C-alpha positions in Angstrom: 17.8 4.2 -8.9 16.8 5.2 -5.4 13.3 6.6 -4.9 13.1 9.5 -2.4 10.0 9.9 -0.2 8.2 13.2 -0.4 10.5 15.7 1.3 12.3 13.1 3.4 16.0 12.7 4.1 16.2 8.9 3.7 15.9 7.4 0.3 14.5 3.9 0.1 15.4 1.4 -2.7 13.2 2.0 -5.8 11.8 -1.5 -5.2 10.1 -0.2 -2.0 7.0 1.8 -2.3 8.3 4.8 -0.3 5.1 6.8 -0.8 3.1 3.9 0.8 5.6 3.6 3.7 5.3 7.3 4.3 1.5 7.0 4.2 1.8 4.5 7.0 4.6 5.9 9.1 5.3 9.5 7.9 9.0 10.0 8.5 9.3 8.0 11.7 12.5 6.2 10.6 13.1 4.5 14.0 9.7 3.0 13.8 10.2 1.9 10.2 13.5 0.3 11.3 11.5 -1.5 14.1 8.9 -2.7 11.6 11.6 -4.1 9.3 13.3 -5.8 12.3 10.1 -7.5 13.4 9.4 -8.5 9.8 12.8 -10.1 9.5 12.4 -11.8 12.9 9.3 -13.7 11.8 10.2 -14.1 8.1 11.9 -17.4 8.1 9.3 -19.2 10.3 6.5 -17.8 8.1 8.3 -18.9 5.0 8.9 -22.4 6.5 5.2 -22.6 7.2 4.5 -21.9 3.5 7.0 -24.4 2.4 5.7 -27.1 4.8 2.2 -26.5 3.5 3.4 -26.9 -0.1 5.3 -30.1 0.7 2.3 -31.6 2.5 0.0 -30.6 -0.4 -2.3 -28.8 1.9 -4.0 -26.0 -0.1 -5.9 -24.6 2.9 -2.6 -24.2 4.9 -0.9 -22.7 1.8 -3.6 -20.1 1.6 -3.3 -19.3 5.3 0.5 -19.1 5.1 0.3 -16.7 2.1 -2.4 -14.7 3.9 -0.1 -14.3 6.9 2.9 -13.1 4.9 0.8 -10.6 2.9 0.5 -7.8 5.4 4.1 -8.1 6.4 5.2 -7.3 2.9 2.9 -4.3 2.8 4.2 -3.0 6.2 7.7 -3.1 4.7 6.6 -1.2 1.6 6.8 -4.2 -0.7 3.5 -3.7 -2.3 4.5 -5.9 -5.3 5.3 -8.7 -2.9 2.1 -8.1 -1.0 0.1 -8.4 -4.3 2.0 -11.6 -5.2 0.8 -13.1 -1.9 -2.7 -11.9 -2.6 -2.6 -13.5 -6.1 -1.4 -16.8 -4.7 -4.0 -16.7 -2.0 -6.7 -16.2 -4.6 -5.2 -19.0 -6.7 -5.4 -21.3 -3.7 -9.0 -20.4 -3.3 -9.8 -21.2 -7.0 -8.2 -24.7 -7.2 -8.3 -28.1 -5.5 -5.0 -29.2 -7.1 -1.6 -28.4 -5.7 -0.1 -29.2 -9.0 -2.1 -26.4 -10.6 -0.4 -24.0 -8.2 3.2 -25.0 -9.1 4.1 -21.9 -11.3 2.4 -19.5 -8.9 4.2 -21.1 -5.9 7.6 -20.9 -7.5 7.0 -17.2 -8.4 5.9 -16.5 -4.8 8.9 -18.3 -3.3 11.3 -16.3 -5.6 9.5 -13.0 -4.8 9.7 -13.7 -1.1 13.3 -14.7 -1.1 14.1 -11.4 -3.0 11.9 -9.5 -0.5 13.8 -10.8 2.5 17.1 -9.7 1.0 15.7 -6.3 0.3 14.2 -5.9 3.7 17.5 -6.9 5.3 19.5 -4.5 3.2 17.1 -1.6 3.9 17.0 -2.5 7.6 20.8 -2.2 7.8 20.7 1.1 5.9 18.0 2.4 8.3 20.0 1.4 11.3 23.0 3.4 10.0 20.8 6.3 9.1 19.1 6.4 12.5 22.4 6.5 14.3 23.5 9.7 12.4 23.4 12.8 14.5 20.6 15.3 13.6 21.8 18.3 11.7 20.7 21.7 13.1 
């Protein structure tokens, strides 16, 4: 089901917190499109940083990488993904063992992969929406 924003003419996926997006950007759809574009531009490099930190067993770098991805998820209205980054960051802070992070890491990677697909789909929908002529 698609979740409409309050009185807006674009309906975001129900997986996106439309109310949160509108609190950040109101109904500035071209700007939201730009934010999604920027998020996608940096997404793979940021995810690679996270994966490299995992492969190297560096908890400090894992924490930094999750911390860096966290606001990007919020800027795209993915508050659940943002919280997953926060939870992982906190788990990194509480442990000295990479092995203890395995389950949290796998959940984070899955969440981030799903998030990228969602952002990309919504970005394409926003581009199409923003090209539509304004109705009088």
